[in-house]
A tleap script that builds the chain and sets N, CA, C and O, in Angstrom:
source leaprc.protein.ff14SB
mol = sequence {
  NMET SER GLN PRO PRO TYR GLN PRO THR THR
  THR ILE PRO ASN LYS THR HIE LEU PHE SER
  LYS ILE LEU VAL ALA ILE ASP GLY SER GLU
  HIE SER PHE LYS ALA ALA LYS TYR ALA LEU
  ASP LEU ALA LYS SER ILE PRO GLY GLY GLN
  LEU PHE ALA ILE THR VAL THR SER ILE PRO
  GLU SER TYR HIE LEU LYS GLU GLU ASP ILE
  LEU ASN LYS SER ARG ARG THR SER ASN GLY
  MET GLU ASP ALA LYS CSER
}
set mol.1.N position { 84.619 70.471 83.945 }
set mol.1.CA position { 85.706 69.736 84.566 }
set mol.1.C position { 85.953 70.320 85.952 }
set mol.1.O position { 86.139 71.529 86.091 }
set mol.2.N position { 85.958 69.476 86.973 }
set mol.2.CA position { 86.187 69.971 88.331 }
set mol.2.C position { 87.682 70.120 88.611 }
set mol.2.O position { 88.519 69.395 88.073 }
set mol.3.N position { 87.976 71.079 89.465 }
set mol.3.CA position { 89.368 71.329 89.841 }
set mol.3.C position { 89.766 70.410 90.983 }
set mol.3.O position { 88.916 70.003 91.774 }
set mol.4.N position { 91.058 70.076 91.079 }
set mol.4.CA position { 91.504 69.249 92.207 }
set mol.4.C position { 91.348 70.040 93.504 }
set mol.4.O position { 91.402 71.270 93.478 }
set mol.5.N position { 91.156 69.368 94.632 }
set mol.5.CA position { 91.000 70.085 95.902 }
set mol.5.C position { 92.245 70.900 96.235 }
set mol.5.O position { 93.364 70.540 95.868 }
set mol.6.N position { 92.019 72.006 96.940 }
set mol.6.CA position { 93.122 72.867 97.359 }
set mol.6.C position { 94.042 72.104 98.305 }
set mol.6.O position { 93.574 71.418 99.214 }
set mol.7.N position { 95.323 72.221 98.094 }
set mol.7.CA position { 96.308 71.568 98.948 }
set mol.7.C position { 96.877 72.574 99.945 }
set mol.7.O position { 97.479 73.565 99.532 }
set mol.8.N position { 96.703 72.346 101.243 }
set mol.8.CA position { 97.234 73.268 102.251 }
set mol.8.C position { 98.747 73.386 102.165 }
set mol.8.O position { 99.436 72.469 101.719 }
set mol.9.N position { 99.247 74.538 102.601 }
set mol.9.CA position { 100.689 74.765 102.540 }
set mol.9.C position { 101.382 74.429 103.859 }
set mol.9.O position { 102.599 74.249 103.886 }
set mol.10.N position { 100.632 74.343 104.939 }
set mol.10.CA position { 101.219 74.042 106.236 }
set mol.10.C position { 100.797 72.649 106.663 }
set mol.10.O position { 99.604 72.354 106.738 }
set mol.11.N position { 101.757 71.800 106.940 }
set mol.11.CA position { 101.441 70.442 107.376 }
set mol.11.C position { 101.981 70.228 108.780 }
set mol.11.O position { 103.148 70.496 109.064 }
set mol.12.N position { 101.117 69.744 109.643 }
set mol.12.CA position { 101.473 69.440 111.024 }
set mol.12.C position { 101.215 67.952 111.199 }
set mol.12.O position { 100.210 67.447 110.697 }
set mol.13.N position { 102.088 67.236 111.893 }
set mol.13.CA position { 101.883 65.791 112.052 }
set mol.13.C position { 100.444 65.457 112.448 }
set mol.13.O position { 99.912 66.021 113.405 }
set mol.14.N position { 99.830 64.554 111.722 }
set mol.14.CA position { 98.465 64.071 111.942 }
set mol.14.C position { 97.387 65.118 111.666 }
set mol.14.O position { 96.201 64.801 111.758 }
set mol.15.N position { 97.755 66.339 111.335 }
set mol.15.CA position { 96.770 67.367 111.024 }
set mol.15.C position { 97.332 68.284 109.955 }
set mol.15.O position { 98.543 68.488 109.864 }
set mol.16.N position { 96.455 68.822 109.162 }
set mol.16.CA position { 96.855 69.775 108.144 }
set mol.16.C position { 96.007 71.025 108.318 }
set mol.16.O position { 94.784 70.932 108.432 }
set mol.17.N position { 96.646 72.208 108.342 }
set mol.17.CA position { 95.937 73.462 108.558 }
set mol.17.C position { 96.377 74.490 107.524 }
set mol.17.O position { 97.534 74.529 107.105 }
set mol.18.N position { 95.435 75.303 107.135 }
set mol.18.CA position { 95.733 76.377 106.201 }
set mol.18.C position { 96.264 77.614 106.916 }
set mol.18.O position { 96.889 78.473 106.294 }
set mol.19.N position { 96.018 77.705 108.209 }
set mol.19.CA position { 96.376 78.905 108.948 }
set mol.19.C position { 96.596 78.572 110.419 }
set mol.19.O position { 96.193 77.509 110.892 }
set mol.20.N position { 97.238 79.489 111.135 }
set mol.20.CA position { 97.386 79.326 112.581 }
set mol.20.C position { 97.029 80.612 113.325 }
set mol.20.O position { 96.913 80.613 114.550 }
set mol.21.N position { 96.857 81.703 112.582 }
set mol.21.CA position { 96.487 82.984 113.193 }
set mol.21.C position { 95.087 83.360 112.743 }
set mol.21.O position { 94.769 83.312 111.555 }
set mol.22.N position { 94.250 83.738 113.709 }
set mol.22.CA position { 92.863 84.083 113.428 }
set mol.22.C position { 92.590 85.480 113.969 }
set mol.22.O position { 92.947 85.794 115.104 }
set mol.23.N position { 91.960 86.310 113.158 }
set mol.23.CA position { 91.561 87.653 113.562 }
set mol.23.C position { 90.046 87.690 113.587 }
set mol.23.O position { 89.392 87.338 112.605 }
set mol.24.N position { 89.482 88.123 114.723 }
set mol.24.CA position { 88.031 88.229 114.845 }
set mol.24.C position { 87.685 89.657 115.272 }
set mol.24.O position { 88.322 90.223 116.161 }
set mol.25.N position { 86.679 90.221 114.632 }
set mol.25.CA position { 86.221 91.569 114.969 }
set mol.25.C position { 85.048 91.465 115.941 }
set mol.25.O position { 84.132 90.667 115.746 }
set mol.26.N position { 85.092 92.281 116.983 }
set mol.26.CA position { 84.034 92.280 117.989 }
set mol.26.C position { 83.433 93.679 118.037 }
set mol.26.O position { 84.134 94.662 118.275 }
set mol.27.N position { 82.118 93.754 117.806 }
set mol.27.CA position { 81.451 95.051 117.839 }
set mol.27.C position { 80.474 95.183 118.998 }
set mol.27.O position { 79.731 96.161 119.085 }
set mol.28.N position { 80.476 94.199 119.884 }
set mol.28.CA position { 79.591 94.246 121.042 }
set mol.28.C position { 78.263 93.538 120.817 }
set mol.28.O position { 77.470 93.396 121.748 }
set mol.29.N position { 78.014 93.093 119.590 }
set mol.29.CA position { 76.755 92.410 119.307 }
set mol.29.C position { 76.841 90.941 119.723 }
set mol.29.O position { 77.925 90.381 119.889 }
set mol.30.N position { 75.671 90.342 119.882 }
set mol.30.CA position { 75.621 88.926 120.234 }
set mol.30.C position { 76.298 88.075 119.162 }
set mol.30.O position { 76.992 87.109 119.477 }
set mol.31.N position { 76.093 88.437 117.897 }
set mol.31.CA position { 76.704 87.680 116.806 }
set mol.31.C position { 78.228 87.755 116.852 }
set mol.31.O position { 78.906 86.762 116.587 }
set mol.32.N position { 78.768 88.922 117.187 }
set mol.32.CA position { 80.226 89.038 117.218 }
set mol.32.C position { 80.811 88.219 118.365 }
set mol.32.O position { 81.908 87.675 118.237 }
set mol.33.N position { 80.096 88.124 119.480 }
set mol.33.CA position { 80.592 87.311 120.585 }
set mol.33.C position { 80.496 85.821 120.252 }
set mol.33.O position { 81.347 85.034 120.667 }
set mol.34.N position { 79.462 85.438 119.504 }
set mol.34.CA position { 79.381 84.043 119.047 }
set mol.34.C position { 80.535 83.736 118.092 }
set mol.34.O position { 81.135 82.662 118.150 }
set mol.35.N position { 80.834 84.692 117.214 }
set mol.35.CA position { 81.954 84.510 116.287 }
set mol.35.C position { 83.267 84.415 117.055 }
set mol.35.O position { 84.138 83.620 116.704 }
set mol.36.N position { 83.411 85.229 118.105 }
set mol.36.CA position { 84.633 85.196 118.915 }
set mol.36.C position { 84.778 83.853 119.625 }
set mol.36.O position { 85.880 83.310 119.704 }
set mol.37.N position { 83.678 83.315 120.139 }
set mol.37.CA position { 83.720 82.010 120.801 }
set mol.37.C position { 84.115 80.926 119.803 }
set mol.37.O position { 84.930 80.057 120.113 }
set mol.38.N position { 83.539 80.977 118.612 }
set mol.38.CA position { 83.874 80.013 117.570 }
set mol.38.C position { 85.359 80.133 117.199 }
set mol.38.O position { 86.059 79.129 117.068 }
set mol.39.N position { 85.825 81.374 117.034 }
set mol.39.CA position { 87.223 81.604 116.673 }
set mol.39.C position { 88.156 81.099 117.775 }
set mol.39.O position { 89.211 80.532 117.488 }
set mol.40.N position { 87.769 81.305 119.030 }
set mol.40.CA position { 88.583 80.832 120.151 }
set mol.40.C position { 88.663 79.308 120.151 }
set mol.40.O position { 89.743 78.741 120.319 }
set mol.41.N position { 87.528 78.651 119.965 }
set mol.41.CA position { 87.527 77.186 119.913 }
set mol.41.C position { 88.379 76.682 118.748 }
set mol.41.O position { 89.104 75.696 118.877 }
set mol.42.N position { 88.281 77.367 117.617 }
set mol.42.CA position { 89.070 76.982 116.453 }
set mol.42.C position { 90.562 77.159 116.731 }
set mol.42.O position { 91.362 76.279 116.412 }
set mol.43.N position { 90.936 78.291 117.324 }
set mol.43.CA position { 92.351 78.550 117.634 }
set mol.43.C position { 92.900 77.509 118.610 }
set mol.43.O position { 94.049 77.085 118.490 }
set mol.44.N position { 92.078 77.100 119.572 }
set mol.44.CA position { 92.513 76.087 120.540 }
set mol.44.C position { 92.726 74.729 119.879 }
set mol.44.O position { 93.526 73.921 120.348 }
set mol.45.N position { 92.001 74.483 118.784 }
set mol.45.CA position { 92.097 73.178 118.127 }
set mol.45.C position { 93.297 73.075 117.184 }
set mol.45.O position { 93.613 71.989 116.697 }
set mol.46.N position { 93.959 74.191 116.928 }
set mol.46.CA position { 95.089 74.210 116.011 }
set mol.46.C position { 96.390 74.298 116.811 }
set mol.46.O position { 96.562 75.249 117.573 }
set mol.47.N position { 97.297 73.358 116.668 }
set mol.47.CA position { 98.576 73.469 117.365 }
set mol.47.C position { 99.265 74.791 117.004 }
set mol.47.O position { 99.485 75.089 115.830 }
set mol.48.N position { 99.594 75.560 118.015 }
set mol.48.CA position { 100.222 76.851 117.783 }
set mol.48.C position { 99.245 77.930 117.333 }
set mol.48.O position { 99.657 79.013 116.918 }
set mol.49.N position { 97.948 77.631 117.416 }
set mol.49.CA position { 96.933 78.590 116.980 }
set mol.49.C position { 96.931 79.847 117.838 }
set mol.49.O position { 97.113 79.786 119.053 }
set mol.50.N position { 96.723 80.975 117.192 }
set mol.50.CA position { 96.672 82.257 117.896 }
set mol.50.C position { 95.395 82.985 117.485 }
set mol.50.O position { 94.984 82.940 116.326 }
set mol.51.N position { 94.778 83.651 118.452 }
set mol.51.CA position { 93.573 84.420 118.190 }
set mol.51.C position { 93.837 85.881 118.517 }
set mol.51.O position { 94.350 86.210 119.586 }
set mol.52.N position { 93.481 86.744 117.588 }
set mol.52.CA position { 93.602 88.186 117.777 }
set mol.52.C position { 92.210 88.777 117.639 }
set mol.52.O position { 91.502 88.482 116.676 }
set mol.53.N position { 91.816 89.598 118.583 }
set mol.53.CA position { 90.505 90.251 118.531 }
set mol.53.C position { 90.714 91.741 118.327 }
set mol.53.O position { 91.654 92.335 118.853 }
set mol.54.N position { 89.819 92.324 117.556 }
set mol.54.CA position { 89.910 93.758 117.300 }
set mol.54.C position { 88.521 94.367 117.450 }
set mol.54.O position { 87.513 93.768 117.075 }
set mol.55.N position { 88.499 95.552 117.998 }
set mol.55.CA position { 87.282 96.331 118.064 }
set mol.55.C position { 87.655 97.780 117.804 }
set mol.55.O position { 88.732 98.233 118.192 }
set mol.56.N position { 86.777 98.489 117.158 }
set mol.56.CA position { 87.019 99.889 116.843 }
set mol.56.C position { 85.872 100.690 117.431 }
set mol.56.O position { 84.703 100.345 117.257 }
set mol.57.N position { 86.213 101.744 118.119 }
set mol.57.CA position { 85.202 102.575 118.758 }
set mol.57.C position { 85.396 104.018 118.368 }
set mol.57.O position { 86.514 104.533 118.361 }
set mol.58.N position { 84.314 104.653 118.050 }
set mol.58.CA position { 84.337 106.085 117.779 }
set mol.58.C position { 83.713 106.779 118.983 }
set mol.58.O position { 82.564 106.505 119.330 }
set mol.59.N position { 84.450 107.662 119.614 }
set mol.59.CA position { 83.971 108.348 120.804 }
set mol.59.C position { 83.804 109.832 120.480 }
set mol.59.O position { 84.779 110.515 120.171 }
set mol.60.N position { 82.573 110.326 120.552 }
set mol.60.CA position { 82.355 111.747 120.260 }
set mol.60.C position { 83.155 112.640 121.199 }
set mol.60.O position { 83.275 112.359 122.391 }
set mol.61.N position { 83.688 113.695 120.658 }
set mol.61.CA position { 84.468 114.634 121.473 }
set mol.61.C position { 83.634 115.205 122.613 }
set mol.61.O position { 84.172 115.588 123.651 }
set mol.62.N position { 82.321 115.261 122.418 }
set mol.62.CA position { 81.450 115.831 123.452 }
set mol.62.C position { 81.454 115.015 124.741 }
set mol.62.O position { 80.997 115.502 125.775 }
set mol.63.N position { 81.962 113.788 124.699 }
set mol.63.CA position { 82.036 112.963 125.904 }
set mol.63.C position { 83.160 113.422 126.833 }
set mol.63.O position { 83.141 113.118 128.026 }
set mol.64.N position { 84.128 114.144 126.299 }
set mol.64.CA position { 85.256 114.679 127.072 }
set mol.64.C position { 85.975 113.584 127.863 }
set mol.64.O position { 86.297 113.767 129.037 }
set mol.65.N position { 86.218 112.469 127.223 }
set mol.65.CA position { 86.934 111.375 127.874 }
set mol.65.C position { 88.431 111.523 127.638 }
set mol.65.O position { 88.875 112.000 126.594 }
set mol.66.N position { 89.190 111.102 128.636 }
set mol.66.CA position { 90.645 111.143 128.511 }
set mol.66.C position { 91.127 109.850 127.858 }
set mol.66.O position { 90.584 108.772 128.105 }
set mol.67.N position { 92.151 109.978 127.026 }
set mol.67.CA position { 92.704 108.810 126.342 }
set mol.67.C position { 93.130 107.740 127.338 }
set mol.67.O position { 92.931 106.552 127.089 }
set mol.68.N position { 93.708 108.141 128.450 }
set mol.68.CA position { 94.168 107.180 129.460 }
set mol.68.C position { 92.995 106.379 130.028 }
set mol.68.O position { 93.122 105.174 130.244 }
set mol.69.N position { 91.854 107.034 130.275 }
set mol.69.CA position { 90.677 106.335 130.792 }
set mol.69.C position { 90.159 105.311 129.786 }
set mol.69.O position { 89.770 104.204 130.160 }
set mol.70.N position { 90.156 105.684 128.520 }
set mol.70.CA position { 89.685 104.781 127.469 }
set mol.70.C position { 90.596 103.560 127.377 }
set mol.70.O position { 90.118 102.430 127.282 }
set mol.71.N position { 91.915 103.790 127.406 }
set mol.71.CA position { 92.864 102.675 127.326 }
set mol.71.C position { 92.740 101.756 128.532 }
set mol.71.O position { 92.806 100.535 128.390 }
set mol.72.N position { 92.561 102.331 129.723 }
set mol.72.CA position { 92.419 101.509 130.925 }
set mol.72.C position { 91.169 100.638 130.858 }
set mol.72.O position { 91.212 99.466 131.232 }
set mol.73.N position { 90.053 101.199 130.382 }
set mol.73.CA position { 88.835 100.409 130.250 }
set mol.73.C position { 89.027 99.299 129.226 }
set mol.73.O position { 88.559 98.177 129.422 }
set mol.74.N position { 89.712 99.613 128.141 }
set mol.74.CA position { 89.984 98.606 127.121 }
set mol.74.C position { 90.826 97.474 127.699 }
set mol.74.O position { 90.565 96.304 127.420 }
set mol.75.N position { 91.819 97.806 128.488 }
set mol.75.CA position { 92.673 96.775 129.104 }
set mol.75.C position { 91.868 95.895 130.054 }
set mol.75.O position { 92.047 94.678 130.079 }
set mol.76.N position { 90.979 96.513 130.840 }
set mol.76.CA position { 90.150 95.731 131.768 }
set mol.76.C position { 89.249 94.778 130.994 }
set mol.76.O position { 89.078 93.626 131.390 }
set mol.77.N position { 88.671 95.252 129.893 }
set mol.77.CA position { 87.816 94.406 129.051 }
set mol.77.C position { 88.629 93.258 128.470 }
set mol.77.O position { 88.189 92.108 128.460 }
set mol.78.N position { 89.826 93.589 127.985 }
set mol.78.CA position { 90.700 92.569 127.411 }
set mol.78.C position { 91.073 91.531 128.460 }
set mol.78.O position { 91.088 90.336 128.164 }
set mol.79.N position { 91.370 91.961 129.667 }
set mol.79.CA position { 91.719 91.026 130.738 }
set mol.79.C position { 90.556 90.123 131.057 }
set mol.79.O position { 90.763 88.951 131.371 }
set mol.80.N position { 89.333 90.628 130.988 }
set mol.80.CA position { 88.154 89.812 131.211 }
set mol.80.C position { 88.027 88.728 130.160 }
set mol.80.O position { 87.602 87.613 130.461 }
set mol.81.N position { 88.396 89.051 128.923 }
set mol.81.CA position { 88.364 88.057 127.854 }
set mol.81.C position { 89.439 87.009 128.081 }
set mol.81.O position { 89.228 85.831 127.791 }
set mol.82.N position { 90.586 87.422 128.596 }
set mol.82.CA position { 91.649 86.456 128.896 }
set mol.82.C position { 91.172 85.466 129.951 }
set mol.82.O position { 91.442 84.269 129.853 }
set mol.83.N position { 90.450 85.976 130.980 }
set mol.83.CA position { 89.934 85.096 132.023 }
set mol.83.C position { 88.938 84.091 131.443 }
set mol.83.O position { 88.916 82.928 131.846 }
set mol.84.N position { 88.114 84.547 130.494 }
set mol.84.CA position { 87.107 83.671 129.886 }
set mol.84.C position { 87.767 82.598 129.024 }
set mol.84.O position { 87.214 81.513 128.850 }
set mol.85.N position { 88.943 82.899 128.487 }
set mol.85.CA position { 89.659 81.969 127.608 }
set mol.85.C position { 90.164 80.758 128.383 }
set mol.85.O position { 90.233 79.658 127.835 }
set mol.86.N position { 90.514 80.948 129.641 }
set mol.86.CA position { 91.103 79.857 130.439 }
set mol.86.C position { 90.105 78.756 130.730 }
set mol.86.O position { 90.445 77.772 131.388 }
savepdb mol mol.pdb
quit
């Protein structure tokens, strides 16, 4: 016996969506950037859609990098993604 189709909990006029917030992980690979592009297009297609990207980096202590430098580079990268979104 088949089950009835899942009924979404959020209804928007003329469209029905299961979610409005999307989280995508980016590891620098080509596949992760393709996933990010897909997630961005999906978020744009949903009224009120939001996209959150996350990346995690492990930096060996031997690199002797300052936390401020790492955060600044991350912000510049993030700003570049914002420009690509427009």
